[in-house]
C-alpha positions as CSV (number, residue, x, y, z in Angstrom):
1,M,-32.0,14.8,31.4
2,S,-31.5,11.1,31.0
3,D,-33.8,8.3,32.1
4,V,-31.6,7.7,35.1
5,P,-33.4,8.6,38.3
6,L,-32.3,11.7,40.1
7,S,-31.7,9.6,43.2
8,A,-28.7,8.0,41.3
9,A,-27.3,11.5,40.4
10,S,-25.8,12.3,43.8
11,P,-23.9,10.1,46.3
12,F,-26.0,11.8,49.0
13,A,-29.4,11.4,47.4
14,A,-30.1,8.2,49.3
15,D,-29.4,10.0,52.6
16,F,-31.6,12.8,51.5
17,V,-34.4,10.4,50.7
18,L,-34.2,8.7,54.0
19,E,-34.1,12.0,55.9
20,V,-37.3,13.2,54.0
21,L,-39.1,10.0,54.9
22,A,-38.0,10.1,58.5
23,A,-38.8,13.8,58.9
24,A,-42.2,13.3,57.3
25,S,-43.0,10.4,59.5
26,E,-42.0,12.4,62.7
27,A,-43.8,15.6,61.7
28,P,-47.2,16.4,63.1
29,F,-49.8,14.7,60.9
30,G,-47.1,13.5,58.5
31,S,-46.9,17.0,57.0
32,L,-43.5,18.3,55.9
33,A,-43.4,21.8,54.5
34,W,-41.4,23.1,51.5
35,A,-39.0,24.9,53.8
36,D,-38.1,21.6,55.5
37,I,-37.4,20.1,52.1
38,N,-35.1,23.0,51.3
39,R,-33.3,22.7,54.6
40,L,-32.8,18.9,54.1
41,A,-31.7,19.5,50.5
42,A,-29.1,22.1,51.6
43,R,-27.8,19.6,54.2
44,W,-27.5,16.6,51.9
45,L,-27.3,17.6,48.2
46,L,-24.6,19.3,46.1
47,P,-26.0,21.3,43.1
48,E,-23.2,20.6,40.7
49,L,-24.0,16.9,40.6
50,S,-27.2,17.1,38.5
51,E,-27.4,18.5,35.0
52,G,-30.1,21.1,34.6
53,L,-30.6,21.6,38.3
54,N,-28.2,24.2,39.6
55,D,-29.4,24.6,43.2
56,T,-30.0,22.3,46.1
57,S,-33.6,23.5,46.6
58,R,-34.7,22.5,43.0
59,L,-32.8,19.2,43.2
60,G,-34.4,18.4,46.6
61,H,-37.9,19.2,45.2
62,A,-37.2,17.1,42.1
63,L,-36.1,14.2,44.3
64,V,-39.2,14.5,46.4
65,A,-41.4,14.6,43.3
66,E,-39.6,11.4,42.1
67,M,-40.4,9.8,45.5
68,V,-44.1,10.8,45.0
69,E,-44.1,9.3,41.5
70,G,-42.5,6.1,43.0
71,G,-45.3,5.8,45.6
72,L,-43.1,6.5,48.6
73,L,-44.9,9.7,49.6
74,D,-48.1,11.7,48.9
75,A,-47.6,15.4,48.4
76,E,-49.2,18.6,47.3
77,V,-47.3,20.0,44.3
78,T,-47.4,23.6,43.1
79,T,-45.3,25.5,40.5
80,S,-42.7,28.2,40.9
81,R,-42.8,31.4,38.9
82,D,-40.8,29.8,36.1
83,G,-43.3,26.9,35.9
84,S,-41.1,24.2,37.4
85,P,-42.8,21.9,39.9
86,L,-42.3,22.5,43.6
87,V,-43.5,20.4,46.5
88,A,-45.7,22.5,48.7
89,R,-45.8,19.9,51.4
90,V,-45.4,16.2,51.9
91,L,-48.5,14.5,53.3
92,H,-48.8,11.3,55.4
93,P,-46.1,9.0,54.2
94,R,-47.2,5.5,53.5
95,M,-46.5,2.9,56.2
96,A,-44.0,1.1,54.0
97,G,-42.3,4.3,53.0
98,I,-39.3,4.1,55.5
99,E,-38.6,0.5,54.5
100,A,-38.9,1.3,50.8
101,G,-36.6,4.2,51.3
102,R,-34.0,2.0,53.0
103,R,-34.2,-0.5,50.1
104,L,-33.8,2.5,47.7
105,A,-30.8,3.7,49.6
106,A,-29.1,0.2,49.7
């Protein structure tokens, strides 16, 4: 993959990012489970838009991992059977997360 962030790979990645931030902030204790990430990814992302990631679930988890690396979220990360990273759950978004997500989407 290139050095371009995954969030730039899809025209709907910004919407997905905002939905994850909003959903995590509304969830009890700021905890968003992997199934919620999969549901949001299926709603917003198209798998053919990212090289090397051929399903919305993996693309969604990769985008959330990118958000964690960027400091927008804290999360527990695990691995799938094939060794690729998956987000087990998103934890307590930072207070500035929604605003930073909006700036990222703009």
